[in-house]
N, C-alpha and C positions, 0 to 999 in steps of 0.2 A: 444174457453176455455171450458175445461170440469170442470163443478162444482165440479164432484165426486173428481177430482184431488185436486181440491182447498180445498176441505174439507179437505182431509188427510193431509194438511199442519197444520191443527188447531187443531190435535189430537195429547194427551202426548206421542204419541209411541216414542220410542228413536231411530227410523228410521224415523222420520221426518225432511223435510230439516231445515237446521239452518238459511238460509238466500237466499233473491234474490239480486243478484249484475247486475248493469248495468254500462257499460262505454260508453260515449259518448266522441267522438273526435271533438274538435273544433277550428275554425280558425278565426282571424278577419275579418271582413267584407273587408278590405283591400286585404287579403291575407294571406298566410301562412308566409310572411315575413314581415307581417304590424305590426307597433308599437302600442301596447296595455298597459293601464295605470292599473296596479293593485290598492287596497286600499291603502290607507296611514295609520298608525297608530301611536298612542301616544307613546314617550317614556317610559320605563319601569322605576320605581322610581329608581332602580340603571341604569342610562344609559349606563352603560359599558356592560350590559347584552344585552340590545335592546337600542338603541340612537333614535329609531323612524324610520319611514319611512316605505320602502316596506316590508312585512314581506319575506325574502329571506333565506332560509338554504343552507349555502355552506358546503360542503363536500370536504374529505382530496383528493378526487380523481378529484379534478376540478370539479364536477357538483353540481348542484344547482336545488333545489325547491322553487318555488313562489306562494305563495299563492294569487289566484284571487279572489274567493269567499268563505267566511267560511261556516262551517256547520250553525251558528246563522244564516247568512245573508241570505244562500239558504231557510232555512225555512221560514224567514221573507217573500221571496218574493214568496214561494209557497202559503204559508197556506190562504192568501186571496182569493184564486180562489174559496173557497167554499163559498163566498158571491158573485160570478157571477150568471148569470142566469141559465147558465147550470147544476151548483153543488150545488146550494142555498138549493135544497129542501132535500139534503144528511145530514144536521147538521142543529141545531138550530140556528136561528140570534139574537144574544144577544147584545143588544145595549145600550149603556150610552149616555143618552142627557147632554153632559155639557157645557154650554153657549150656544152659536151658532153651536156646533158642535155635529155630533154624529159619536160616536167610536163604532164601530163594535168591538167586543173581539176577530174577529179573525186578528183585525190588531194592537191590543194590545203586544208589547213587550213581556211581561211577561207571556200572555195568560190568564188562568183563576187564576195566581197567581200577575196578575198587580194590580197597585194601583188604576185604574181608576175603575175597577169590585169591589175591596173592600171597596171601598167609593160610594158604591150602595145599593139598594135593593136585589143586587144578593148576597151581602155578606155572608149573614147566611146561603143560601141554598148552595154555592161554599165550605164554611166551612165544612158543615156537608157533601158534598160529599167528600172532602178529608179526615176527620174523617172516613168515609166508607171505602177508600181505605185503610186508615191505618190499617184497621180490616180485608181487604184483599176481597173487593167488591168493582170492579171498575165500576159496572153499573150506579150509580148514577153519577158520574164524566163522563162518557159518554153520559148519556141523556142532559146533561147542556152544557159540553164543549169537544166533544169527540176529536176535534183537538189536547188539550192540551194532549191527549195521544198518538196522532200519533206522534207529534212532538216532545213532552216531557216537563215538566213544574216542578216548584217547587216553593211550598208555601212557600217560604223562610220569610216571613214577618210574618207569623201565625204559620199552624200546621207543618210546617218542613217538610210536605210530599213530595215526590220527584215520578216523573214517568219519565223511562228513553224514549229517542226518540227511536220511533219505525222504524223511517225513517231517514236517514241522506242523505246528499249530500254537496260535496264541487267540488271547481274547483282549479285545479292548473297547472301552465305552468312550464315546465321542460327545464333544461339548458339555463336559459334565460342571455343574454346580456343587460347587463344595460346602459341606456341613459340618458344623460342630457340636460338640455334645459338652455339657457340664451335669456333674451329680455331686452329690452329698452324702457321705457315709457318716452314719450316727449309730454311736456303740450303743449296747444294750443297756447299759446303766452307766452314770457318771461315775467312774470308779475312783479318781482322785478325791471328788466330793464325799463318796460315800467312805470314804478312809482307806478303800481296798488297795489303794497304790501310793505311794509317797507323794505328795505334791513337792515339785521341784522347776525351777528354772534353767536347769542344765540342757543346752541344745541337743547333746546325743541321747540322752534319756527320753527328752520328749520327742526326738524323732523315731526314738525304739517304740514308744508307747503307739506313736501313730502307726508305725509299720505294722506292729501285732495287734492292732484293732482296738486300744483303749482309750481312743481320743477320736474327737469329730476330724475329718477330713474332707476338704472340699476337692473337688477335679473340675478343674472349669477350661473350656476352650480347648478340649481334646479334640482326637479326630472322629467326626461324625457320621463320615460315609459320603457319599456323591449321590446325586440324581444324573442319569445318562439323558439328558435332553436330544442329544443327536442320535441316540440308539447303541444299542452293545451288538458287536459282531464277532463271530470266532471265524478263523481265516484258518484252513488247512490247505498245507501245499505237498504233493507228493512229487519230488524231483527225480522225473525219470532220465532226465540227461545225467544226472548221478548215478542211478544206479547203471546206467551203461557204461561208466567207468571202471566197473567192477568186472573182475575177471577170473577164471578159471585156468587150468594147465592147459587146456585146449578149447574148439568149439563148441565141441558138445557138453561139456562140464559148464562153460559161460553159458551156453542157452539155459541150461537145470539151474544153475546158481541164480542167475537173473530172474527166472521165472518164480523160484520158490521166494526170493527175497522180495520180489513184487505182491506176490500172494500175501505174505504176512504184513506189507504195506497196506494193501488193500482192504485186509481186516481193520487194521488200524483205523484207516482213513474213516470206514463207517462208522466206527464205533464212536459216538459223542461223547466227548470228555465233559462234559458241563453237569448241571445237577447242584449238590451240596459242594461248593467250594472251600468255604470256610463260614465261621460264624458271621452271620449277616449277609452271605452271599450265596443265594440258592437261585440257578439261573435255568430256563426251559425254554425251550424254542417258541419263536412266536408265531401267534393264530395267523397273523395277518401277511407275513411273509414269508414265502417257502425258500429251504435250501436252494441253493444253484451250485451248480456242478458243472466244469468245463474244461476241455481238455485245449492246452495250449500247445503251439504250433512255433517253429522255429521262425516263419514268415509274419507271426505276429497274430495269424487267426485264432479266434476264441469259440470252438466249436460246442454247444450244449451236450451234456452227458448224462446218461441217467445209470446209475449203479446202486445196487441194494446190496445190504449185509448178506443175505441171502446168496447171493451171486458172487460176491467177493469170497465167503469160506467156503463155495464149491470150487472155485478155482485155485485156491490156498491148499486146499485138500490134493487137489489133482497134483497140485505142482511139488507138492511136500513128499508124496509118494514117489514120483519121479526122480527127486533130487535124493531122498532117501534120509530122514531127520536123522541126525546124531544120536548118539545113548544118554539117558538120563543116568544120574549118578548122585549121592549123597557123602561128603566127605567131612571130617573133623576139621576145624579149624586148627590150625599147628603154632602152637605158642611160641616155639623154638625159631620158628620163620619170621613171627612176629618182632620178636628180640633182635634178630639177626637184621631185618630190615630196618629198624629204628638206631641200630649201632651203625649198618651201612650210611645212613642218614646224616648221625653225628660226627662220622667220620669226614664225610663231603663238606660239612659244614664247615667243619674245623682248617681241611684243605682249602677252602673257598676264602675264610677267613686270612688263611695266611697269605693268598694268592692276593688279595686286596691289599694288605699290609706292605706286601713288596710292590705293590703299582698294579697288580694283575688285574682281573674282573673274573669273578665267581660266576660261571656258565650255569648255575643251579639260579640264580638270579632270575632271569627268562622266564624258565621253567613255572615258578610258582607264581610270577605276577603274572603270567596269563591265563591260568587255571582258570574254568568254569569251575566257581565253587558251588556246590550243594545241588549239581545237578547228576 
């Protein structure tokens, strides 16, 4: 990789590339016609909109697209690599000790905006970093939690500052055939017939017998996975245009900041978040179709590009040295901060309820209803 070329990606030139995209073609370990299990999702509030189950979008022409791994799920699979021995030196290791557990911020679902870090000595430094970002300076947040800038963060419970994802990845299957499965549970012995349990017609008791494994229980027509007749594809996008929106206090800081975040993003970009995703979903690269990586320019040009994980790591290490990686630290979870946080929320809820009763609008409604849950 020629570093001069990479540096050109970071300038504010109108000709600078908009993004780098990568497509990886996947197959189940059982083969192209193997059955794989997508994630299941809870029903929407209006079950007519989405009744729950697999997320499959059907089109008028008979085709469909099935979500195999969401943007949030892929981010949560990739981000923890920065705690591994190979990449740990690239980012600060911020750890919160909560009881007998140690939680690295890299494992926290909401990253720098997560409750686990908000209820620790990291609260104020991160709050100051978010406020600095609000003023246009992303360096303090990059010193504390740089992967929050790479994978996106929203400090939804405090400053409301947002940072868009620089790197997104998702896995989808195309033109899937839905399958169902049925099963029959048979107890080890006939408990009622053998006099080990009381015979009854009480529906609640019979239900308890079934739930505890004392009766025969059929399970029919449940989700049985899908067969991807149109293939499975992982799409990864590194948004260079979004990266160039981030700045430091001056041009020198800005250049170092962007190079550092790009290095981290390239490491994530070249790390395949595939393999064993869940029970019944173990994906590998296709032998027949090689991955494709392209640089996309503002005028629509799409040029082939080749980058290896080794090249990405070398660039990331060089950029990290120039930027100066923030210090690692381990802090205890603060129960008092957590209690204060809950009390503050209770107070806001009561104030909002009073405002509604008086004909006003509770501003917290918008915050809670638009938050990305579980990411």
